C-alpha positions in Angstrom: 22.3 -7.2 4.4 20.3 -9.2 6.6 17.4 -6.6 5.8 17.9 -7.1 2.3 17.9 -11.2 2.9 14.8 -10.6 4.8 13.2 -8.8 2.1 14.1 -10.5 -0.8 12.4 -13.7 1.6 9.0 -11.9 0.9 9.0 -11.6 -2.8 7.8 -14.7 -4.5 7.1 -16.2 -7.9 5.0 -13.4 -9.5 8.2 -10.8 -8.8 10.5 -12.8 -10.4 8.0 -13.3 -13.4 7.1 -9.5 -13.5 10.6 -8.6 -13.7 11.2 -11.1 -16.8 8.0 -9.9 -18.2 9.5 -5.7 -18.3 12.8 -7.1 -19.7 10.4 -8.6 -22.4 8.5 -5.3 -22.8 11.5 -3.3 -22.7 12.9 -5.3 -25.4 9.4 -4.9 -27.9 9.0 -1.3 -27.2 12.6 -1.1 -28.3 11.3 -3.0 -31.4 8.7 -1.1 -32.3 10.0 2.2 -31.9 10.6 3.1 -35.5 6.6 2.6 -36.4 5.2 3.8 -33.1 5.7 6.1 -30.3 6.9 5.3 -26.9 3.3 5.5 -24.7 3.2 4.4 -21.0 0.2 2.6 -19.4 -1.7 6.3 -18.1 -4.9 6.1 -16.2 -6.3 7.2 -19.8 -4.6 3.7 -21.3 -6.5 1.6 -18.8 -9.7 3.2 -18.7 -12.9 1.4 -19.0 -11.2 -1.9 -18.2 -11.3 -2.4 -14.6 -14.3 -3.6 -13.0 -15.1 -2.1 -9.8 -17.6 -5.8 -9.1 -15.2 -8.0 -7.3 -12.2 -7.1 -9.3 -9.7 -8.0 -7.1 -10.7 -11.5 -6.8 -9.2 -12.1 -3.8 -7.4 -15.5 -3.1 -7.8 -17.0 0.0 -5.3 -19.2 2.0 -6.4 -22.4 0.5 -6.1 -20.6 -3.1 -9.6 -20.2 -4.1 -10.9 -17.0 -5.8 -13.0 -15.0 -4.1 -14.7 -12.2 -6.2 -17.2 -10.0 -4.3 -19.8 -7.3 -5.3 -18.3 -4.4 -4.0 -14.7 -2.8 -4.9 -11.4 -1.6 -3.5 -8.1 1.0 -1.9 -4.1 2.1 -0.3 0.5 3.6 4.0 4.4 3.5 3.7 6.1 4.1 7.3 2.4 3.7 7.9 2.4 4.0 11.8 3.2 7.7 11.5 -0.4 8.0 10.4 -1.4 7.4 13.6 -1.1 11.1 13.7 -4.6 11.4 12.7 -5.9 11.8 15.0 -3.3 9.7 17.5 0.2 8.6 16.5 1.4 7.7 19.9 -1.3 4.9 21.4 0.1 2.2 19.4 2.3 -0.3 21.6 3.3 -3.6 20.7 6.7 -5.8 21.2 8.4 -3.9 18.0 8.7 -1.6 20.7 10.6 -3.5 23.1 12.9 -5.5 20.2 14.2 -5.4 17.4 11.2 -3.0 15.1 10.7 0.7 15.8 7.3 2.1 14.4 8.8 4.8 12.4 10.4 2.2 10.1 9.7 -0.8 8.3 11.8 -4.0 8.3 11.0 -7.8 6.3 10.9 -10.7 8.4 9.4 -13.4 6.8 11.3 -16.4 6.9 9.0 -18.2 8.5 5.9 -17.2 5.9 3.6 -20.4 5.8 3.5 -20.1 1.9 7.0 -19.1 0.9 8.6 -20.0 -2.2 12.0 -21.2 -3.1 13.6 -19.5 -6.8 15.6 -22.2 -7.6 12.5 -24.1 -8.5 11.4 -22.2 -11.2 14.6 -20.7 -12.2 18.2 -21.3 -12.4 20.2 -19.0 -10.4 22.3 -17.5 -12.9 18.8 -16.1 -14.2 16.9 -15.3 -11.5 17.2 -11.4 -11.7 17.1 -9.4 -8.3 13.9 -8.1 -6.9 13.7 -4.7 -7.4 12.3 -2.3 -5.0 10.3 1.2 -5.4 12.6 4.4 -4.5 12.8 7.9 -5.6 14.8 6.8 -8.6 11.7 4.4 -10.2 8.8 6.9 -9.1 10.0 9.7 -11.3 6.6 11.1 -12.9 3.1 10.9 -12.8 2.9 8.1 -15.4 5.0 5.8 -13.2 3.7 2.7 -12.1 2.4 1.5 -8.8 5.6 -1.0 -8.5 7.3 1.9 -9.2 6.6 4.2 -6.6 5.8 1.3 -3.8 5.8 -2.1 -3.0 2.8 -3.4 -1.3 -0.9 -2.6 0.5 -1.1 -1.9 4.3 -4.9 -2.4 5.5 -4.9 -1.0 9.1 -8.2 -1.8 11.3 -8.5 -0.1 14.7 -11.0 -1.0 17.5 -13.3 1.8 18.5 -13.7 0.8 22.2 -9.8 0.3 22.7 -9.4 3.7 20.6 -12.1 5.3 23.0 -10.7 4.6 26.2 -7.1 6.3 25.2 -9.0 9.0 24.5 -10.2 8.8 27.7 -6.9 8.6 29.4 -5.8 11.3 27.3 -8.3 14.1 27.9 -10.1 13.7 24.4 -13.8 13.3 24.1 -15.1 11.0 22.2 -18.6 10.5 19.9 -19.9 8.0 22.0 -22.8 7.4 19.2 -19.5 6.2 16.8 -18.2 2.9 19.4 -20.1 0.6 16.9 -19.9 -3.5 17.6 -17.3 -4.1 15.0 -14.1 -3.1 13.7 -13.4 -0.1 11.9 -11.6 1.3 9.3 -8.0 3.7 9.5 -7.1 3.5 6.1 -5.5 1.4 3.4 -1.9 2.6 2.3 0.7 2.0 -0.3 4.1 1.0 1.7 7.6 1.0 0.5 10.4 -0.9 2.1 12.6 2.5 2.3 11.9 6.2 1.3 9.5 7.0 4.0 7.5 10.8 3.8 9.7 11.4 0.8 8.6 8.6 -1.4 5.3 8.8 -0.1 5.1 12.4 -0.6 6.6 12.0 -4.2 4.3 8.8 -5.1 1.4 11.4 -3.9 2.6 14.3 -7.2 0.1 13.3 -9.6 -3.3 15.4 -11.1 -6.0 13.6 -9.5 -7.7 15.1 -6.5 -10.0 14.5 -3.6 -13.7 15.2 -5.2 -16.7 15.5 -2.5 -19.2 16.1 -4.7 -18.1 12.7 -6.4 -17.7 10.7 -4.1 -21.2 11.8 -2.9 -22.8 11.1 -5.6 -22.2 7.5 -4.3 -24.8 6.9 -2.0 -24.1 3.1 -0.9 -20.3 4.1 -0.8 -21.0 6.7 1.4 -23.3 5.0 3.6 -20.6 2.3 4.1 -18.1 4.9 4.6 -20.6 6.6 7.6 -20.9 3.2 9.2 -17.3 1.9 9.1 -14.3 4.9 8.3 -15.2 7.1 11.1 -13.5 9.6 13.4 -13.8 9.1 16.7 -12.6 11.8 18.6 -14.7 14.7 19.2 -12.3 17.6 17.7 -12.8 21.0 15.8 -13.0 20.3 12.1 -12.4 16.7 12.6 -15.1 14.9 11.2 -15.5 11.5 8.8 -15.7 13.3 6.0 -12.4 15.5 6.5 -10.8 11.7 7.6 -12.0 10.3 4.0 -10.3 13.5 2.6 -7.3 13.5 4.8 -6.7 9.5 3.8 -7.4 9.8 0.6 -5.0 12.6 -0.3 -2.2 11.1 2.0 -2.2 7.8 0.6 -5.4 7.1 -1.9 -4.0 9.4 -4.4 -0.8 7.2 -4.9 -2.9 4.2 -4.4 -4.7 5.4 -7.8 -1.3 4.3 -9.5 -2.6 0.7 -9.4 -4.8 -0.7 -12.2 -7.2 -2.3 -9.3 -7.6 1.1 -7.7 -7.4 3.8 -10.8 -9.6 6.2 -8.9 -11.0 7.8 -5.8 -14.0 5.8 -5.8 -11.7 2.6 -6.5 -9.6 3.5 -3.6 -12.7 3.2 -1.0 -14.2 0.5 -2.9 -11.3 -1.5 -2.8 -10.6 -1.0 0.7 -14.0 -2.4 2.0 -13.9 -5.4 -0.3 -10.8 -5.8 1.7 -12.7 -5.3 5.1 -15.5 -7.5 3.9 -12.9 -10.4 3.3 -11.2 -10.3 6.3 -14.1 -9.8 8.3 -12.0 -9.2 11.6 -14.5 -9.5 14.3 -15.7 -12.9 12.8 -12.4 -14.2 12.2 -11.5 -13.4 15.9 -14.9 -15.0 17.3 -14.0 -18.0 15.2 -10.4 -18.7 16.8 -11.8 -18.3 19.9 -11.3 -14.8 20.9 -14.3 -12.3 21.6 -15.2 -9.3 23.6 -14.1 -9.3 27.3 -12.0 -11.9 26.9 -8.0 -12.2 27.0 -5.8 -14.2 24.6 -2.1 -15.0 24.3 -0.5 -12.5 21.3 1.0 -15.5 20.4 -2.3 -17.2 19.6 -3.7 -14.0 18.2 -1.5 -14.1 15.8 -2.3 -17.4 14.6 -6.2 -16.5 14.5 -5.7 -14.1 12.1 -3.2 -16.4 9.9 -5.9 -18.9 10.2 -8.2 -16.6 8.2 -5.2 -14.0 6.1 -3.1 -17.0 5.1 -0.1 -14.7 6.9 1.0 -12.8 9.6 -0.3 -9.8 11.0 0.6 -6.7 12.6 -0.9 -6.3 15.6 -0.9 -3.1 17.7 -2.1 -2.8 21.5 -2.1 -0.3 24.2 -0.9 -0.5 27.6 -2.8 1.0 30.4 -1.1 1.5 33.5 -4.7 2.2 35.5 -6.0 -1.2 35.0 -2.8 -2.7 33.7 -4.0 -4.6 31.1 -2.6 -4.4 27.3 -5.4 -4.3 25.1 -6.2 -4.5 21.3 -6.1 -1.4 19.0 -4.9 -2.1 16.1 -4.5 -4.8 13.2 -2.7 -4.6 10.0 -2.8 -6.7 7.0 -0.7 -6.5 3.9 -1.1 -7.5 0.5 0.9 -7.7 -2.9 0.4 -5.2 -5.9 -2.4 -8.0 -7.2 -4.0 -7.8 -3.6 -3.0 -11.2 -2.8 -2.0 -11.3 1.2 1.4 -11.5 2.6 3.4 -11.6 6.0 3.5 -8.1 7.5 7.1 -7.2 7.7 6.8 -6.5 11.5 5.2 -9.3 12.6 6.6 -11.4 15.4 4.6 -14.2 16.0 7.8 -16.3 17.0 9.4 -13.6 18.8 10.2 -15.2 22.2 9.7 -12.1 24.3 6.1 -12.0 23.4 4.9 -15.6 24.6 3.8 -14.4 28.2 2.4 -11.3 26.8 -1.5 -11.7 27.1 -4.1 -9.1 25.1 -7.4 -8.5 26.1 -10.2 -7.4 23.8 -12.8 -4.6 24.9 -16.3 -4.9 25.4 -16.8 -1.1 26.4 -15.2 1.6 28.1 -14.4 0.7 31.6 -14.3 3.8 33.9 
């Protein structure tokens, strides 16, 4: 019951209206059934209606629409995806408190932009929020809302990741140690259902198409700069990493009308990446490479730009006895409006003493 209450707190006004609209849509469908055959909103139905040029119109914390000239994309229990290339180097306060990295629990009672449902709909008519499950994600025509609950954008510090590789005997590509954050992935995420629901969401006909992707030269150029397979391993190339991410997460994400297809998946990811501009966001908050900051302060720095709290992953190096910032995850609803990450713990008293270092180079 406590978990359900926490999850319910994450849902704001648009969820309620979407549920009401679904009911209205069902009634209309029944009324028109005698004269029209039932039609599902498939990719064919929406083809040509989604513009990749600023398709998301991302909302900033101030509520202003920020359309950009590029486009976008979508985890489940996403940290398991760190298995490519690593799954064990992320450490966070979650490991020492209520959370764990293999499940997602919602806790947004302190959301800066929460909504009181009673202010816009009566208690008697307030529909219960529904969540994606195997019962709702039934076939290829099931909607994004039927198959996952929100999106997670995961960004990586390549310097910290390289240090982890060095400590664990992995070779890394030095030329990929860029002076910026790189993309891990965009993941459709479900409150429950885990890998089973993720696999089921991916049961659609769309496939990774290398030829199609490489026909978008400017997109591939950005992929090569920012979406990198850092470790020097057999059969682990940048392109294989893109393919892996699309097959594991992107296929499911294409159920969203804002993503729609393979090109949209990568374009949408870059639009989100550009909007958060994480390196500048951290610098604007006074956190630059080579410095330290309290974990609680780091939460506030990201929230100031994103509007909501992120998940912050860090790794403890036993040699230097420092905690290094390695990953930041940001969450968005189905319309790519920012929301709190369900594992954020900005107000956890256990993290008040923790300092996080921001690596400028790989130490010896």
